N, C-alpha and C positions, 0 to 999 in steps of 0.2 A: 774799228770793231775787230779785226782780225789779231790787232795788236794786243788789245785787251784780252782777247780769248787765248793767246798765245801765253799771255803772263798768268792766268788764271790756271793754264794746264802745267806751266812752270811751278806755280805756288802748290798744286798739288803733288807733284815730285818730290819737291823739298820737304812737304808733309811727310811723304812715307818714308822719306830718310829719317826724318827726327825721330819717328816711332820704332824705327827699326833698331831697337836695342834687346836682342835676346839675353834672357837673364834666366838663370837655372835657380833663382831663388823660390819660385814656386812651380809646382806641376799641376796640368789640367788631367782630370778625369779623362779617360777615354771619350773621344767624339763630344766632349763638351768644349765649347768655346769662351773666349774671354766675355761676352756678352752673356752667356747664358750660364756661366759657372755659379756655382753656390757661393753665397756670401753670408754666411751666419748672422754676421752682426746688423746685415742690412736686407735681408731676404723677407720680403712680405709673408706675415704669416696668416693672416685672414680670421674669420670667426667661423669658430667651428658650430657646426649644426647637425647633430646626430651622425651619420654617416657620409656628411657632406661638409665640405668647406667653404665659404663664401667669401669672396674677395671684391670689395667696393673699391672705386678710383674714381678720383676726379681730376681733370687736367685743367689748367688755365694758362693761357698764353696770349702773348700779343706778336704779331707777325707785321713787319713792315715788307710791302712789296711795291718794287718800283716799275710795275708794267703789269697791272691786274688783268688787263684785256690782251695780252701777250699781242701787241702790235710792233709793228718794224718802225712806225712814225706815231706820233700823237700819243706817247706813253703817258698814262695814267697812273699815278702810284696813290698808295692808300695805306693805312693802318687798320689792321684788322684784329679784332677781338675774338677769342675762342675759348668756347667753354665744350667740354668733352666729357660727361659722365660715363662709367661703364661698370657692370656688374657681372661677375663671372662666378657661377656656382658649380663645383668640382666633387665628385665622388672621392673618399678616400679609403676605398676597398681593397681589399688585398687581390681580388679576382674580379675581371670586368670593370667597366668603366662607363659613365656618364658624364657629362658637363653641358651646361647651359648657360646662356649669355644674351645680353643687349649692350648696345654702346650707342650713344648718340654724340655727332659733332656738329654743334650750333655756331655758325660765324656771323659775324656783324661787322659790315665795313662802316669806318667813320664817316666818309664823304659821299659814298656811292652805294646807297642801301638797295640799289637794285641787284647786286651781288650777294646779298646776304642769303642764307640758305640753312636748312635744317636737314641734316643726314641722320639716317641710323641703320643698326644692323641688328638682328635678333637669329639666334642659332641655337641647334642642339646637336650633340656630337654623343656617339654612343660605340661601345668597343664590348665584343663579347669573346672571351678565350676560349675557342672551341676545343683546343687540346693545347699540350705543351708547345708544340711546333706551329700551330696557326692561329689566327683571329679574325674576326670579321667586325669591319667597321662602316659605320653608317654616319651621315652628316646632312643636316636640314638647314637650309638660311634663307632668310629673305631681307632686303636691303632697299633703302632709298637712298639713291645718287642724284648728282648734278654733274654734267659733262664738264670736264675741264676746258677752259678757255684756249689751252694750249692744243686741243685735240683737232687734227685736220678735217674731223667731221663736224666741230661745232658750227651750228647754222647761224651764228651771229645774231641771235635774238636779243631784245633788250632785257633778259634774264637767262641766266644759265638754262640749259635743256635739262628737265627733270626726268628720272626714269627709274625704273625699279625693275630688280634681279632677284629672280627666286630660283633656288636649286637644291637637287636631292643628289646625294654621292653615296656610293657604296663601295666597299673594296674586301677581298680576302688576301691574305698573305700567308704564306707558307714558309716558314723559316728553316734553313739548311737542316735537312734530315742527316740520319746516319752515312746517308750515301753521298752527302753534300750537294742535294738536290735544293732549289727553291723557288719559289714562285709567286707572283702578283697579279689579280685580276682586280681592275676597277673601273667603274663606270660612272657618269654626273649627266645629269639632264638641267639643262638651265633656261629659264624663259625669259625674256627682255621686253619691257612696255616702257615705250617713249612716249611724253606728253607732250601735247601742241605747244607751241609756244607764238608769241608774237614778234617780229622785227622791223626793220624800217619799210620793207616792201610790204608788209601786211601779215596775215596769220601763216604760220609756219606748219605744215602738216607732218608730223611725225609719224603717222600709223605705217607707213611702209617701211618703217624700221624696227617693227615689232617682230620679234622672232623667237623660235625655238632652237637650242643647240643640245645635241647629244654627243657625247666625247666618250670612248673607251681604250683602256690598255690593258695589255697581255704583257707579261715577261715571264721568262723561263730562265733560269741560271744554274749554273755549276761553280761551287766553291772549288776551285783548283789548288788552292792554297791558303791559309789563314788570311794572307797579306792580300788575295784578290781573287775576284770570280769573274766567269764570262757569262753572258747573258744575251738571249735575243729577244727583241722586242717588237711588238706590233701595236700601232695608233690608228686610232679612227674617227673621225667626225662627220657629222651630218648636220647642216644648218639649213632650216625651213623658214621662211618669212609668212606671215598671215597674208599678205598680199603677194598675188601671182608676179604683178608687175609693179615695179615702185614708180614715184610719181615722174621719172625721166623715160619710163617705159621699157625699162630692163628686169630680166627675172635673176635675181640674187640669190638663188637657192643653190647650194654646192654640197659636194662629198667629198672628203679625202681620206688618204692614210699614209702612212709611214714604216715602214721596214727596217729594223736598226740590228746592228750587232753592237756590244760593247763590253766594258768591263767595270767592276765596281771595286774600288781601291780601299782598303783599310790598313795602313802601316802602322799598326799599335796605337790606334785613334789618333794618331798625330796628323798625318796626312789620310784623308779619306774623300770619298765622292765617286760620281759616275763619270764615263767619257763614253761617247758612241756615235757611230757613223750609219749612215744609211743611205735609202730612196725615199722621197716623198712625191705625193702625185694628189692635185685638187682639181675637180673639173666642176664645172658650172652648168646649169640648166640653159643659159641663155647661149646660143650659137655665137654672138658676137663678142663672146669672151673666150679668149684662148687658155687652154690647160695650164697651170702652174706645177710644174715637177722638175726633178732633177735632185743633185746631191744634198743631203741634210747632216746636218750633226748636232751635238748637245755635250756640253761639259758644265760640271758642278762640283768644284774642288773647295776643298778646306784644309788649310794648312797651319797648325799652331806651332808656329815658328820657336815659341817658348810660353811658358806659364803666363807671360803677361802679353803677348801678341801673337794676333790671329789673321792670317791672310785668307783673303776668298777670291775665287775667280769663277765667273760665269759667262758661258757663252752658248747661243743657240740659234735657231733659223726657225722660222715660224712664219704661216700665212695667217693675217689678220684679217678681220672684216673692215669694210669701209663703205661709205656712202659717198664718197666723192664722185661726181658725175663723171661717167665713162670708164671709171676704175672697177674691175672684177674684185680685187683684194690688193692687201699690202704684202708683198715679200720682204720680211724684216730679217735682217741678220744683227745681232746684239751681242755686245760684250760689255763684262763689268767688271772692275778690279777695286776690292775693299780691304781695308785694314781696320781693326780694333785693337785698341792699345791701352792697358791698364796703367796709367800714369802714377796714381796713387792708388791704394787698395779701394777708394770710394770715389775716383775720379777716372772715369773710362772716357775715350777719345775714339771718335769714329771719321773715317775718310773713305768716300767712295766714288770713283768714277764709273759712268757709264755712257756708252756710245751706241747709236742705233742707225743702220742704214734701213729706209723705207723706201722700196720700190714700188710705186703704183703700176700694178700690171694692167695693160689695156691703155695707156696713156702716157705721153712723155714728161714723166715727173719722178725726181726722186730727192727725197730729204734726208739730210743728215742732222741727227738729234743728239746732242751732247748735254750731259749734267753732271755736276760735280756736287757732293754733298759733305758737309761737315757738322759733326755734333761732339757736344762735350756734356756728358751726364754726371752730375755732383749729387751722390748719394748722401743726403743729411743724416738720415736714420731709417728704420723701417717704415716711418710714416710719409716721408716727403724724399723728393729728388728734384734739383733745379736742372733745366735742359736748356743748353745754348745751343743754336743750329743756324747755319748758313747753307743757301741752297742757290747755285747759278745753274740757268737753264737756256738753251740757245738751241734753235731750229732754223737750217739752212737750206732753201728749195733750190732745185735747179731742174730746168731753167726758171729763171725768175720770172717769165712770162708763162708759166703754166697753171697760174691761179693760187698757189700755195702761199702762204705766208711764212716770213722770216721776223724773227724777234730775238731777243736776249732779255733775261730776265733774273732780278737779283731778289732773294727773300731771306730776311734777317729774323729769327724768332726767340724770343726769352719766355721760358714757361715752368711752372712748378707742377709736380704729379703729387697728389695726396692719395695713400693708400690706409686701409685698415688692417 
């Protein structure tokens, strides 16, 4: 297993070297990347409806998964058929903006129909341009999802756990004024509702996972130079469960905050992003849970090496919810490195490596999760594109006796996207 893993990491490094071919033949507009740059010959036009533009899309794909239940032993492979329709309606006004959308993902397994599922999302977004330097944004979403078999919280039911997420978010942003001051305030409310399921041991009660989450962020900054600014940022969150005690007798309600200082970079739109460091603290209602506090950091950087190649780096430390027995939360440290390369004007390659260290607070368990994702998008015309993708996923749990799952998983997919 370890030997195979090293080979795949080497494959990633070789792939990075292959696409590392700076070229001055094309220039990217400021803060655009290889994936989102305009391509007039291939960009989707949509259907004009008065002051709006309608963008219908239909994705069809076949996916081979060699370990659909994400198990260390008794691996089960299957072929999955994917149907994913999508509709977006966007305003084309000169001021203010509205966007509405709906999408669905329907999966059908050839041999394991217990894994069949239908997910969907509906959303509405709005932006009000309050002034030349400030705007108000809002977003409303509702989604139906199924818990991934890779999740440490997977209850092991005969079918994947079904749950619903509803959210309401609002933000107000002030762009740099003549004094070079700027700011942003945003808040979000999310509601999680998990459905009960059935497993080998009988009914699985998921009602104790239902919860409300409230999060907020305030950032105040000063543009020292056009190339960079400094800022202070405060983040807070509050999580309240419907049941005061879960099925194991624990109180999982928690509150947390993070105070950070950082810099926002923008070197002519070629290198841009944020770096921040700070202090975080999360406390729990249950006295048996210890606080999670200490150093925190975040990084989100993009580098347009050339007009053909974009490099991305992400890093963050976060506290995630979990229902693993005895664990108050997951203290997660993650890093990601990705590259996108325009091999031809209508062929875009993507490669990304992601690693996450998950420390389960309150119990002796630490997981390392690694993923490698490769994709190739072939743009046939405005109406269609082919997508070939490969994903390798691996979870390693230490100590192995802690009850966690260890597995590796390979997924290969071939699909086509249709646009109007």
